[in-house]
PyMOL Python script that loads the backbone (N, CA, C, O; Angstrom):
from pymol import cmd

cmd.read_pdbstr("""\
ATOM      1  N   MET A   1       0.829  -1.171   0.000  1.00  0.00           N
ATOM      2  CA  MET A   1       0.000   0.000   0.000  1.00  0.00           C
ATOM      3  C   MET A   1       0.886   1.252   0.000  1.00  0.00           C
ATOM      4  O   MET A   1       1.857   1.324   0.754  1.00  0.00           O
ATOM      5  N   ILE A   2       0.560   2.216  -0.826  1.00  0.00           N
ATOM      6  CA  ILE A   2       1.322   3.448  -0.946  1.00  0.00           C
ATOM      7  C   ILE A   2       0.736   4.498  -0.002  1.00  0.00           C
ATOM      8  O   ILE A   2      -0.475   4.719   0.039  1.00  0.00           O
ATOM      9  N   ASP A   3       1.624   5.133   0.749  1.00  0.00           N
ATOM     10  CA  ASP A   3       1.246   6.177   1.702  1.00  0.00           C
ATOM     11  C   ASP A   3       1.724   7.516   1.145  1.00  0.00           C
ATOM     12  O   ASP A   3       2.915   7.689   0.886  1.00  0.00           O
ATOM     13  N   TYR A   4       0.803   8.466   0.960  1.00  0.00           N
ATOM     14  CA  TYR A   4       1.136   9.789   0.439  1.00  0.00           C
ATOM     15  C   TYR A   4       1.262  10.758   1.606  1.00  0.00           C
ATOM     16  O   TYR A   4       0.408  10.793   2.492  1.00  0.00           O
ATOM     17  N   ARG A   5       2.348  11.555   1.600  1.00  0.00           N
ATOM     18  CA  ARG A   5       2.629  12.439   2.728  1.00  0.00           C
ATOM     19  C   ARG A   5       3.087  13.821   2.259  1.00  0.00           C
ATOM     20  O   ARG A   5       3.698  13.965   1.200  1.00  0.00           O
ATOM     21  N   HIS A   6       2.781  14.823   3.065  1.00  0.00           N
ATOM     22  CA  HIS A   6       3.355  16.159   2.903  1.00  0.00           C
ATOM     23  C   HIS A   6       4.660  16.143   3.690  1.00  0.00           C
ATOM     24  O   HIS A   6       4.785  16.785   4.733  1.00  0.00           O
ATOM     25  N   GLU A   7       5.605  15.413   3.178  1.00  0.00           N
ATOM     26  CA  GLU A   7       6.875  15.184   3.881  1.00  0.00           C
ATOM     27  C   GLU A   7       8.014  15.266   2.886  1.00  0.00           C
ATOM     28  O   GLU A   7       7.965  14.659   1.817  1.00  0.00           O
ATOM     29  N   THR A   8       9.043  16.025   3.247  1.00  0.00           N
ATOM     30  CA  THR A   8      10.219  16.141   2.388  1.00  0.00           C
ATOM     31  C   THR A   8      11.232  15.069   2.767  1.00  0.00           C
ATOM     32  O   THR A   8      11.703  15.032   3.904  1.00  0.00           O
ATOM     33  N   PRO A   9      11.567  14.201   1.826  1.00  0.00           N
ATOM     34  CA  PRO A   9      12.592  13.186   2.096  1.00  0.00           C
ATOM     35  C   PRO A   9      13.958  13.847   2.291  1.00  0.00           C
ATOM     36  O   PRO A   9      14.130  15.029   1.995  1.00  0.00           O
ATOM     37  N   SER A  10      14.903  13.096   2.780  1.00  0.00           N
ATOM     38  CA  SER A  10      16.266  13.614   2.927  1.00  0.00           C
ATOM     39  C   SER A  10      16.887  13.804   1.536  1.00  0.00           C
ATOM     40  O   SER A  10      16.468  13.149   0.581  1.00  0.00           O
ATOM     41  N   PRO A  11      17.873  14.687   1.416  1.00  0.00           N
ATOM     42  CA  PRO A  11      18.544  14.842   0.122  1.00  0.00           C
ATOM     43  C   PRO A  11      19.118  13.524  -0.410  1.00  0.00           C
ATOM     44  O   PRO A  11      19.084  13.284  -1.617  1.00  0.00           O
ATOM     45  N   SER A  12      19.635  12.684   0.456  1.00  0.00           N
ATOM     46  CA  SER A  12      20.176  11.388   0.015  1.00  0.00           C
ATOM     47  C   SER A  12      19.089  10.503  -0.581  1.00  0.00           C
ATOM     48  O   SER A  12      19.317   9.834  -1.589  1.00  0.00           O
ATOM     49  N   GLN A  13      17.914  10.495   0.034  1.00  0.00           N
ATOM     50  CA  GLN A  13      16.798   9.707  -0.496  1.00  0.00           C
ATOM     51  C   GLN A  13      16.346  10.257  -1.849  1.00  0.00           C
ATOM     52  O   GLN A  13      16.039   9.495  -2.765  1.00  0.00           O
ATOM     53  N   ILE A  14      16.309  11.569  -1.965  1.00  0.00           N
ATOM     54  CA  ILE A  14      15.894  12.202  -3.217  1.00  0.00           C
ATOM     55  C   ILE A  14      16.884  11.885  -4.331  1.00  0.00           C
ATOM     56  O   ILE A  14      16.485  11.539  -5.444  1.00  0.00           O
ATOM     57  N   ILE A  15      18.162  12.002  -4.034  1.00  0.00           N
ATOM     58  CA  ILE A  15      19.191  11.710  -5.035  1.00  0.00           C
ATOM     59  C   ILE A  15      19.093  10.273  -5.514  1.00  0.00           C
ATOM     60  O   ILE A  15      19.167  10.014  -6.715  1.00  0.00           O
ATOM     61  N   GLU A  16      18.927   9.340  -4.596  1.00  0.00           N
ATOM     62  CA  GLU A  16      18.804   7.924  -4.979  1.00  0.00           C
ATOM     63  C   GLU A  16      17.566   7.707  -5.852  1.00  0.00           C
ATOM     64  O   GLU A  16      17.616   6.959  -6.829  1.00  0.00           O
ATOM     65  N   LEU A  17      16.458   8.358  -5.500  1.00  0.00           N
ATOM     66  CA  LEU A  17      15.239   8.242  -6.299  1.00  0.00           C
ATOM     67  C   LEU A  17      15.446   8.819  -7.696  1.00  0.00           C
ATOM     68  O   LEU A  17      15.064   8.194  -8.684  1.00  0.00           O
ATOM     69  N   TYR A  18      16.051  10.016  -7.789  1.00  0.00           N
ATOM     70  CA  TYR A  18      16.311  10.620  -9.100  1.00  0.00           C
ATOM     71  C   TYR A  18      17.171   9.701  -9.963  1.00  0.00           C
ATOM     72  O   TYR A  18      16.905   9.545 -11.155  1.00  0.00           O
ATOM     73  N   GLN A  19      18.195   9.095  -9.374  1.00  0.00           N
ATOM     74  CA  GLN A  19      19.050   8.168 -10.117  1.00  0.00           C
ATOM     75  C   GLN A  19      18.244   6.991 -10.636  1.00  0.00           C
ATOM     76  O   GLN A  19      18.374   6.617 -11.802  1.00  0.00           O
ATOM     77  N   ASN A  20      17.415   6.405  -9.787  1.00  0.00           N
ATOM     78  CA  ASN A  20      16.619   5.252 -10.162  1.00  0.00           C
ATOM     79  C   ASN A  20      15.610   5.596 -11.249  1.00  0.00           C
ATOM     80  O   ASN A  20      15.394   4.817 -12.178  1.00  0.00           O
ATOM     81  N   ALA A  21      14.992   6.772 -11.126  1.00  0.00           N
ATOM     82  CA  ALA A  21      13.949   7.177 -12.070  1.00  0.00           C
ATOM     83  C   ALA A  21      14.515   7.748 -13.367  1.00  0.00           C
ATOM     84  O   ALA A  21      13.783   7.934 -14.339  1.00  0.00           O
ATOM     85  N   GLY A  22      15.817   8.026 -13.380  1.00  0.00           N
ATOM     86  CA  GLY A  22      16.434   8.574 -14.582  1.00  0.00           C
ATOM     87  C   GLY A  22      16.168  10.062 -14.774  1.00  0.00           C
ATOM     88  O   GLY A  22      16.264  10.574 -15.889  1.00  0.00           O
ATOM     89  N   LEU A  23      15.835  10.755 -13.689  1.00  0.00           N
ATOM     90  CA  LEU A  23      15.568  12.184 -13.772  1.00  0.00           C
ATOM     91  C   LEU A  23      16.886  12.953 -13.788  1.00  0.00           C
ATOM     92  O   LEU A  23      17.726  12.768 -12.907  1.00  0.00           O
ATOM     93  N   ASN A  24      17.066  13.806 -14.778  1.00  0.00           N
ATOM     94  CA  ASN A  24      18.307  14.554 -14.947  1.00  0.00           C
ATOM     95  C   ASN A  24      18.295  15.790 -14.055  1.00  0.00           C
ATOM     96  O   ASN A  24      17.731  16.821 -14.421  1.00  0.00           O
ATOM     97  N   ARG A  25      18.905  15.686 -12.910  1.00  0.00           N
ATOM     98  CA  ARG A  25      19.005  16.767 -11.939  1.00  0.00           C
ATOM     99  C   ARG A  25      20.424  16.781 -11.371  1.00  0.00           C
ATOM    100  O   ARG A  25      21.169  15.827 -11.596  1.00  0.00           O
ATOM    101  N   PRO A  26      20.828  17.826 -10.642  1.00  0.00           N
ATOM    102  CA  PRO A  26      22.205  17.919 -10.132  1.00  0.00           C
ATOM    103  C   PRO A  26      22.476  16.965  -8.965  1.00  0.00           C
ATOM    104  O   PRO A  26      22.734  17.404  -7.844  1.00  0.00           O
ATOM    105  N   ILE A  27      22.417  15.661  -9.238  1.00  0.00           N
ATOM    106  CA  ILE A  27      22.500  14.652  -8.182  1.00  0.00           C
ATOM    107  C   ILE A  27      23.879  14.550  -7.540  1.00  0.00           C
ATOM    108  O   ILE A  27      24.030  13.917  -6.495  1.00  0.00           O
ATOM    109  N   GLY A  28      24.878  15.162  -8.151  1.00  0.00           N
ATOM    110  CA  GLY A  28      26.214  15.163  -7.562  1.00  0.00           C
ATOM    111  C   GLY A  28      26.405  16.281  -6.549  1.00  0.00           C
ATOM    112  O   GLY A  28      27.465  16.386  -5.933  1.00  0.00           O
ATOM    113  N   ASP A  29      25.392  17.113  -6.374  1.00  0.00           N
ATOM    114  CA  ASP A  29      25.487  18.273  -5.490  1.00  0.00           C
ATOM    115  C   ASP A  29      24.429  18.168  -4.388  1.00  0.00           C
ATOM    116  O   ASP A  29      23.318  18.682  -4.525  1.00  0.00           O
ATOM    117  N   HIS A  30      24.793  17.498  -3.301  1.00  0.00           N
ATOM    118  CA  HIS A  30      23.897  17.237  -2.173  1.00  0.00           C
ATOM    119  C   HIS A  30      23.290  18.538  -1.629  1.00  0.00           C
ATOM    120  O   HIS A  30      22.089  18.606  -1.369  1.00  0.00           O
ATOM    121  N   ASP A  31      24.127  19.567  -1.460  1.00  0.00           N
ATOM    122  CA  ASP A  31      23.654  20.843  -0.903  1.00  0.00           C
ATOM    123  C   ASP A  31      22.640  21.528  -1.828  1.00  0.00           C
ATOM    124  O   ASP A  31      21.674  22.132  -1.362  1.00  0.00           O
ATOM    125  N   ARG A  32      22.867  21.427  -3.113  1.00  0.00           N
ATOM    126  CA  ARG A  32      21.933  22.037  -4.063  1.00  0.00           C
ATOM    127  C   ARG A  32      20.577  21.335  -4.033  1.00  0.00           C
ATOM    128  O   ARG A  32      19.538  21.994  -4.068  1.00  0.00           O
ATOM    129  N   ILE A  33      20.580  20.021  -3.971  1.00  0.00           N
ATOM    130  CA  ILE A  33      19.323  19.269  -3.851  1.00  0.00           C
ATOM    131  C   ILE A  33      18.598  19.695  -2.580  1.00  0.00           C
ATOM    132  O   ILE A  33      17.386  19.910  -2.600  1.00  0.00           O
ATOM    133  N   ALA A  34      19.323  19.817  -1.485  1.00  0.00           N
ATOM    134  CA  ALA A  34      18.713  20.243  -0.216  1.00  0.00           C
ATOM    135  C   ALA A  34      18.076  21.615  -0.367  1.00  0.00           C
ATOM    136  O   ALA A  34      16.954  21.818   0.096  1.00  0.00           O
ATOM    137  N   LYS A  35      18.758  22.561  -1.001  1.00  0.00           N
ATOM    138  CA  LYS A  35      18.212  23.905  -1.198  1.00  0.00           C
ATOM    139  C   LYS A  35      17.010  23.902  -2.130  1.00  0.00           C
ATOM    140  O   LYS A  35      16.057  24.654  -1.923  1.00  0.00           O
ATOM    141  N   MET A  36      17.052  23.059  -3.154  1.00  0.00           N
ATOM    142  CA  MET A  36      15.907  22.958  -4.075  1.00  0.00           C
ATOM    143  C   MET A  36      14.637  22.627  -3.295  1.00  0.00           C
ATOM    144  O   MET A  36      13.575  23.198  -3.546  1.00  0.00           O
ATOM    145  N   TYR A  37      14.756  21.715  -2.363  1.00  0.00           N
ATOM    146  CA  TYR A  37      13.588  21.287  -1.596  1.00  0.00           C
ATOM    147  C   TYR A  37      13.253  22.246  -0.459  1.00  0.00           C
ATOM    148  O   TYR A  37      12.079  22.425  -0.136  1.00  0.00           O
ATOM    149  N   GLN A  38      14.246  22.857   0.145  1.00  0.00           N
ATOM    150  CA  GLN A  38      13.989  23.836   1.202  1.00  0.00           C
ATOM    151  C   GLN A  38      13.237  25.045   0.654  1.00  0.00           C
ATOM    152  O   GLN A  38      12.434  25.653   1.362  1.00  0.00           O
ATOM    153  N   ASN A  39      13.494  25.390  -0.596  1.00  0.00           N
ATOM    154  CA  ASN A  39      12.867  26.565  -1.200  1.00  0.00           C
ATOM    155  C   ASN A  39      11.598  26.247  -1.989  1.00  0.00           C
ATOM    156  O   ASN A  39      11.034  27.136  -2.626  1.00  0.00           O
ATOM    157  N   SER A  40      11.153  25.027  -1.957  1.00  0.00           N
ATOM    158  CA  SER A  40       9.888  24.645  -2.575  1.00  0.00           C
ATOM    159  C   SER A  40       8.795  24.723  -1.519  1.00  0.00           C
ATOM    160  O   SER A  40       9.002  24.316  -0.376  1.00  0.00           O
ATOM    161  N   ASN A  41       7.644  25.239  -1.894  1.00  0.00           N
ATOM    162  CA  ASN A  41       6.614  25.388  -0.861  1.00  0.00           C
ATOM    163  C   ASN A  41       5.558  24.297  -0.885  1.00  0.00           C
ATOM    164  O   ASN A  41       4.596  24.358  -0.120  1.00  0.00           O
ATOM    165  N   LEU A  42       5.718  23.294  -1.754  1.00  0.00           N
ATOM    166  CA  LEU A  42       4.815  22.154  -1.726  1.00  0.00           C
ATOM    167  C   LEU A  42       5.581  20.908  -2.166  1.00  0.00           C
ATOM    168  O   LEU A  42       6.015  20.805  -3.313  1.00  0.00           O
ATOM    169  N   VAL A  43       5.737  19.978  -1.251  1.00  0.00           N
ATOM    170  CA  VAL A  43       6.409  18.707  -1.542  1.00  0.00           C
ATOM    171  C   VAL A  43       5.484  17.594  -1.086  1.00  0.00           C
ATOM    172  O   VAL A  43       5.061  17.555   0.069  1.00  0.00           O
ATOM    173  N   ILE A  44       5.176  16.689  -2.006  1.00  0.00           N
ATOM    174  CA  ILE A  44       4.366  15.505  -1.696  1.00  0.00           C
ATOM    175  C   ILE A  44       5.230  14.290  -2.019  1.00  0.00           C
ATOM    176  O   ILE A  44       5.829  14.212  -3.091  1.00  0.00           O
ATOM    177  N   SER A  45       5.288  13.363  -1.101  1.00  0.00           N
ATOM    178  CA  SER A  45       6.077  12.156  -1.331  1.00  0.00           C
ATOM    179  C   SER A  45       5.197  10.919  -1.178  1.00  0.00           C
ATOM    180  O   SER A  45       4.180  10.937  -0.484  1.00  0.00           O
ATOM    181  N   ALA A  46       5.614   9.858  -1.837  1.00  0.00           N
ATOM    182  CA  ALA A  46       4.902   8.581  -1.771  1.00  0.00           C
ATOM    183  C   ALA A  46       5.851   7.537  -1.203  1.00  0.00           C
ATOM    184  O   ALA A  46       7.017   7.459  -1.591  1.00  0.00           O
ATOM    185  N   TRP A  47       5.341   6.746  -0.291  1.00  0.00           N
ATOM    186  CA  TRP A  47       6.160   5.787   0.442  1.00  0.00           C
ATOM    187  C   TRP A  47       5.509   4.408   0.438  1.00  0.00           C
ATOM    188  O   TRP A  47       4.286   4.286   0.510  1.00  0.00           O
ATOM    189  N   ASN A  48       6.332   3.387   0.353  1.00  0.00           N
ATOM    190  CA  ASN A  48       5.914   2.004   0.587  1.00  0.00           C
ATOM    191  C   ASN A  48       6.644   1.592   1.857  1.00  0.00           C
ATOM    192  O   ASN A  48       7.804   1.182   1.826  1.00  0.00           O
ATOM    193  N   GLN A  49       5.944   1.712   2.957  1.00  0.00           N
ATOM    194  CA  GLN A  49       6.525   1.550   4.294  1.00  0.00           C
ATOM    195  C   GLN A  49       7.640   2.575   4.481  1.00  0.00           C
ATOM    196  O   GLN A  49       7.356   3.770   4.552  1.00  0.00           O
ATOM    197  N   ARG A  50       8.898   2.148   4.565  1.00  0.00           N
ATOM    198  CA  ARG A  50      10.013   3.082   4.775  1.00  0.00           C
ATOM    199  C   ARG A  50      10.707   3.492   3.483  1.00  0.00           C
ATOM    200  O   ARG A  50      11.626   4.310   3.507  1.00  0.00           O
ATOM    201  N   ASP A  51      10.279   2.936   2.363  1.00  0.00           N
ATOM    202  CA  ASP A  51      10.942   3.189   1.086  1.00  0.00           C
ATOM    203  C   ASP A  51      10.285   4.330   0.327  1.00  0.00           C
ATOM    204  O   ASP A  51       9.073   4.333   0.114  1.00  0.00           O
ATOM    205  N   LEU A  52      11.103   5.307  -0.081  1.00  0.00           N
ATOM    206  CA  LEU A  52      10.613   6.397  -0.909  1.00  0.00           C
ATOM    207  C   LEU A  52      10.332   5.872  -2.307  1.00  0.00           C
ATOM    208  O   LEU A  52      11.222   5.332  -2.964  1.00  0.00           O
ATOM    209  N   VAL A  53       9.100   6.028  -2.758  1.00  0.00           N
ATOM    210  CA  VAL A  53       8.662   5.521  -4.055  1.00  0.00           C
ATOM    211  C   VAL A  53       8.608   6.634  -5.089  1.00  0.00           C
ATOM    212  O   VAL A  53       8.935   6.420  -6.256  1.00  0.00           O
ATOM    213  N   ALA A  54       8.190   7.839  -4.658  1.00  0.00           N
ATOM    214  CA  ALA A  54       8.033   8.938  -5.597  1.00  0.00           C
ATOM    215  C   ALA A  54       8.022  10.266  -4.845  1.00  0.00           C
ATOM    216  O   ALA A  54       7.787  10.316  -3.637  1.00  0.00           O
ATOM    217  N   VAL A  55       8.282  11.339  -5.592  1.00  0.00           N
ATOM    218  CA  VAL A  55       8.239  12.676  -5.006  1.00  0.00           C
ATOM    219  C   VAL A  55       7.807  13.683  -6.069  1.00  0.00           C
ATOM    220  O   VAL A  55       8.156  13.557  -7.243  1.00  0.00           O
ATOM    221  N   ALA A  56       7.045  14.677  -5.639  1.00  0.00           N
ATOM    222  CA  ALA A  56       6.664  15.800  -6.488  1.00  0.00           C
ATOM    223  C   ALA A  56       7.027  17.076  -5.747  1.00  0.00           C
ATOM    224  O   ALA A  56       6.724  17.227  -4.564  1.00  0.00           O
ATOM    225  N   ARG A  57       7.681  17.995  -6.455  1.00  0.00           N
ATOM    226  CA  ARG A  57       8.127  19.260  -5.868  1.00  0.00           C
ATOM    227  C   ARG A  57       7.534  20.392  -6.679  1.00  0.00           C
ATOM    228  O   ARG A  57       7.697  20.449  -7.898  1.00  0.00           O
ATOM    229  N   SER A  58       6.832  21.312  -5.982  1.00  0.00           N
ATOM    230  CA  SER A  58       6.135  22.391  -6.674  1.00  0.00           C
ATOM    231  C   SER A  58       6.343  23.740  -6.002  1.00  0.00           C
ATOM    232  O   SER A  58       6.705  23.829  -4.829  1.00  0.00           O
ATOM    233  N   LEU A  59       6.104  24.780  -6.781  1.00  0.00           N
ATOM    234  CA  LEU A  59       6.037  26.153  -6.298  1.00  0.00           C
ATOM    235  C   LEU A  59       4.611  26.617  -6.562  1.00  0.00           C
ATOM    236  O   LEU A  59       4.103  26.466  -7.673  1.00  0.00           O
ATOM    237  N   THR A  60       3.959  27.186  -5.538  1.00  0.00           N
ATOM    238  CA  THR A  60       2.560  27.538  -5.690  1.00  0.00           C
ATOM    239  C   THR A  60       2.192  28.763  -4.861  1.00  0.00           C
ATOM    240  O   THR A  60       2.861  29.098  -3.883  1.00  0.00           O
ATOM    241  N   ASP A  61       1.107  29.427  -5.278  1.00  0.00           N
ATOM    242  CA  ASP A  61       0.551  30.517  -4.473  1.00  0.00           C
ATOM    243  C   ASP A  61      -0.627  30.014  -3.638  1.00  0.00           C
ATOM    244  O   ASP A  61      -1.232  30.786  -2.892  1.00  0.00           O
ATOM    245  N   PHE A  62      -0.953  28.736  -3.757  1.00  0.00           N
ATOM    246  CA  PHE A  62      -2.009  28.062  -3.001  1.00  0.00           C
ATOM    247  C   PHE A  62      -3.415  28.604  -3.261  1.00  0.00           C
ATOM    248  O   PHE A  62      -4.342  28.318  -2.503  1.00  0.00           O
ATOM    249  N   CYS A  63      -3.575  29.389  -4.334  1.00  0.00           N
ATOM    250  CA  CYS A  63      -4.935  29.851  -4.639  1.00  0.00           C
ATOM    251  C   CYS A  63      -5.242  29.846  -6.128  1.00  0.00           C
ATOM    252  O   CYS A  63      -6.411  29.784  -6.507  1.00  0.00           O
ATOM    253  N   TYR A  64      -4.225  29.910  -6.985  1.00  0.00           N
ATOM    254  CA  TYR A  64      -4.515  29.967  -8.416  1.00  0.00           C
ATOM    255  C   TYR A  64      -3.511  29.191  -9.265  1.00  0.00           C
ATOM    256  O   TYR A  64      -3.897  28.478 -10.191  1.00  0.00           O
ATOM    257  N   CYS A  65      -2.238  29.330  -8.952  1.00  0.00           N
ATOM    258  CA  CYS A  65      -1.202  28.794  -9.823  1.00  0.00           C
ATOM    259  C   CYS A  65      -0.289  27.832  -9.062  1.00  0.00           C
ATOM    260  O   CYS A  65       0.052  28.051  -7.899  1.00  0.00           O
ATOM    261  N   CYS A  66       0.095  26.757  -9.761  1.00  0.00           N
ATOM    262  CA  CYS A  66       1.039  25.804  -9.194  1.00  0.00           C
ATOM    263  C   CYS A  66       1.961  25.330 -10.319  1.00  0.00           C
ATOM    264  O   CYS A  66       1.493  24.874 -11.362  1.00  0.00           O
ATOM    265  N   TYR A  67       3.253  25.439 -10.103  1.00  0.00           N
ATOM    266  CA  TYR A  67       4.258  24.991 -11.062  1.00  0.00           C
ATOM    267  C   TYR A  67       4.898  23.709 -10.530  1.00  0.00           C
ATOM    268  O   TYR A  67       5.592  23.720  -9.513  1.00  0.00           O
ATOM    269  N   LEU A  68       4.652  22.618 -11.229  1.00  0.00           N
ATOM    270  CA  LEU A  68       5.249  21.336 -10.862  1.00  0.00           C
ATOM    271  C   LEU A  68       6.657  21.283 -11.446  1.00  0.00           C
ATOM    272  O   LEU A  68       6.836  21.178 -12.659  1.00  0.00           O
ATOM    273  N   SER A  69       7.641  21.356 -10.574  1.00  0.00           N
ATOM    274  CA  SER A  69       9.027  21.424 -11.019  1.00  0.00           C
ATOM    275  C   SER A  69       9.637  20.042 -11.217  1.00  0.00           C
ATOM    276  O   SER A  69      10.328  19.811 -12.209  1.00  0.00           O
ATOM    277  N   ASP A  70       9.396  19.129 -10.297  1.00  0.00           N
ATOM    278  CA  ASP A  70       9.954  17.775 -10.375  1.00  0.00           C
ATOM    279  C   ASP A  70       8.885  16.741 -10.040  1.00  0.00           C
ATOM    280  O   ASP A  70       8.081  16.919  -9.125  1.00  0.00           O
ATOM    281  N   LEU A  71       8.901  15.675 -10.798  1.00  0.00           N
ATOM    282  CA  LEU A  71       8.060  14.515 -10.513  1.00  0.00           C
ATOM    283  C   LEU A  71       8.901  13.287 -10.844  1.00  0.00           C
ATOM    284  O   LEU A  71       9.241  13.054 -12.004  1.00  0.00           O
ATOM    285  N   ALA A  72       9.230  12.512  -9.832  1.00  0.00           N
ATOM    286  CA  ALA A  72      10.053  11.317 -10.026  1.00  0.00           C
ATOM    287  C   ALA A  72       9.367  10.124  -9.378  1.00  0.00           C
ATOM    288  O   ALA A  72       8.895  10.195  -8.243  1.00  0.00           O
ATOM    289  N   VAL A  73       9.323   9.033 -10.121  1.00  0.00           N
ATOM    290  CA  VAL A  73       8.736   7.787  -9.620  1.00  0.00           C
ATOM    291  C   VAL A  73       9.748   6.671  -9.859  1.00  0.00           C
ATOM    292  O   VAL A  73      10.273   6.516 -10.962  1.00  0.00           O
ATOM    293  N   ARG A  74      10.008   5.905  -8.820  1.00  0.00           N
ATOM    294  CA  ARG A  74      10.928   4.764  -8.908  1.00  0.00           C
ATOM    295  C   ARG A  74      10.490   3.844 -10.063  1.00  0.00           C
ATOM    296  O   ARG A  74       9.302   3.571 -10.230  1.00  0.00           O
ATOM    297  N   LEU A  75      11.452   3.380 -10.844  1.00  0.00           N
ATOM    298  CA  LEU A  75      11.163   2.590 -12.048  1.00  0.00           C
ATOM    299  C   LEU A  75      10.178   1.448 -11.814  1.00  0.00           C
ATOM    300  O   LEU A  75       9.250   1.252 -12.599  1.00  0.00           O
ATOM    301  N   GLU A  76      10.381   0.702 -10.741  1.00  0.00           N
ATOM    302  CA  GLU A  76       9.524  -0.462 -10.506  1.00  0.00           C
ATOM    303  C   GLU A  76       8.107  -0.092 -10.085  1.00  0.00           C
ATOM    304  O   GLU A  76       7.245  -0.964  -9.985  1.00  0.00           O
ATOM    305  N   TYR A  77       7.857   1.194  -9.837  1.00  0.00           N
ATOM    306  CA  TYR A  77       6.520   1.655  -9.456  1.00  0.00           C
ATOM    307  C   TYR A  77       5.855   2.489 -10.550  1.00  0.00           C
ATOM    308  O   TYR A  77       4.724   2.944 -10.381  1.00  0.00           O
ATOM    309  N   GLN A  78       6.544   2.689 -11.658  1.00  0.00           N
ATOM    310  CA  GLN A  78       5.972   3.487 -12.741  1.00  0.00           C
ATOM    311  C   GLN A  78       4.803   2.756 -13.389  1.00  0.00           C
ATOM    312  O   GLN A  78       4.696   1.531 -13.318  1.00  0.00           O
ATOM    313  N   SER A  79       3.926   3.536 -14.024  1.00  0.00           N
ATOM    314  CA  SER A  79       2.730   3.041 -14.721  1.00  0.00           C
ATOM    315  C   SER A  79       1.697   2.450 -13.769  1.00  0.00           C
ATOM    316  O   SER A  79       0.902   1.599 -14.167  1.00  0.00           O
ATOM    317  N   GLN A  80       1.703   2.897 -12.514  1.00  0.00           N
ATOM    318  CA  GLN A  80       0.713   2.453 -11.534  1.00  0.00           C
ATOM    319  C   GLN A  80      -0.159   3.601 -11.050  1.00  0.00           C
ATOM    320  O   GLN A  80      -0.975   3.414 -10.147  1.00  0.00           O
ATOM    321  N   GLY A  81      -0.002   4.791 -11.635  1.00  0.00           N
ATOM    322  CA  GLY A  81      -0.798   5.947 -11.263  1.00  0.00           C
ATOM    323  C   GLY A  81      -0.275   6.711 -10.061  1.00  0.00           C
ATOM    324  O   GLY A  81      -0.941   7.632  -9.588  1.00  0.00           O
ATOM    325  N   ILE A  82       0.893   6.357  -9.556  1.00  0.00           N
ATOM    326  CA  ILE A  82       1.443   6.999  -8.372  1.00  0.00           C
ATOM    327  C   ILE A  82       1.816   8.450  -8.675  1.00  0.00           C
ATOM    328  O   ILE A  82       1.479   9.351  -7.907  1.00  0.00           O
ATOM    329  N   GLY A  83       2.500   8.675  -9.776  1.00  0.00           N
ATOM    330  CA  GLY A  83       2.877  10.028 -10.161  1.00  0.00           C
ATOM    331  C   GLY A  83       1.670  10.924 -10.345  1.00  0.00           C
ATOM    332  O   GLY A  83       1.665  12.075  -9.909  1.00  0.00           O
ATOM    333  N   LYS A  84       0.658  10.397 -10.987  1.00  0.00           N
ATOM    334  CA  LYS A  84      -0.563  11.162 -11.195  1.00  0.00           C
ATOM    335  C   LYS A  84      -1.214  11.516  -9.854  1.00  0.00           C
ATOM    336  O   LYS A  84      -1.747  12.613  -9.691  1.00  0.00           O
ATOM    337  N   SER A  85      -1.170  10.610  -8.922  1.00  0.00           N
ATOM    338  CA  SER A  85      -1.754  10.859  -7.595  1.00  0.00           C
ATOM    339  C   SER A  85      -1.013  11.948  -6.836  1.00  0.00           C
ATOM    340  O   SER A  85      -1.588  12.583  -5.952  1.00  0.00           O
ATOM    341  N   LEU A  86       0.247  12.173  -7.163  1.00  0.00           N
ATOM    342  CA  LEU A  86       1.036  13.189  -6.478  1.00  0.00           C
ATOM    343  C   LEU A  86       0.654  14.604  -6.889  1.00  0.00           C
ATOM    344  O   LEU A  86       0.787  15.536  -6.096  1.00  0.00           O
ATOM    345  N   TYR A  87       0.183  14.772  -8.111  1.00  0.00           N
ATOM    346  CA  TYR A  87      -0.100  16.140  -8.553  1.00  0.00           C
ATOM    347  C   TYR A  87      -1.567  16.425  -8.819  1.00  0.00           C
ATOM    348  O   TYR A  87      -1.907  17.548  -9.190  1.00  0.00           O
ATOM    349  N   VAL A  88      -2.419  15.481  -8.647  1.00  0.00           N
ATOM    350  CA  VAL A  88      -3.850  15.723  -8.862  1.00  0.00           C
ATOM    351  C   VAL A  88      -4.499  16.205  -7.589  1.00  0.00           C
ATOM    352  O   VAL A  88      -5.703  16.462  -7.570  1.00  0.00           O
TER     353      VAL A  88
END
""", "prot")
cmd.dss("prot")
cmd.show_as("cartoon", "prot")
cmd.util.cbc("prot")
cmd.orient("prot")
């Protein structure tokens, strides 16, 4: 069962997920990944128990506009609607 949370994973967890999902981001720069998430005002993550399955990072005004900057889903969980559930 997938658990959806308003929780920011650690930079190490995010980097590992980006690598697995094939998302082209600055994964060699731990501090930059941390700042990317610290400066995002909406982060939704998906978990299978303790394992990070997916993450969505957005910038929003919470009333009209939302920019989805990153959406990453672990390869073995793709095509199951998890990514769609993160941004809908």
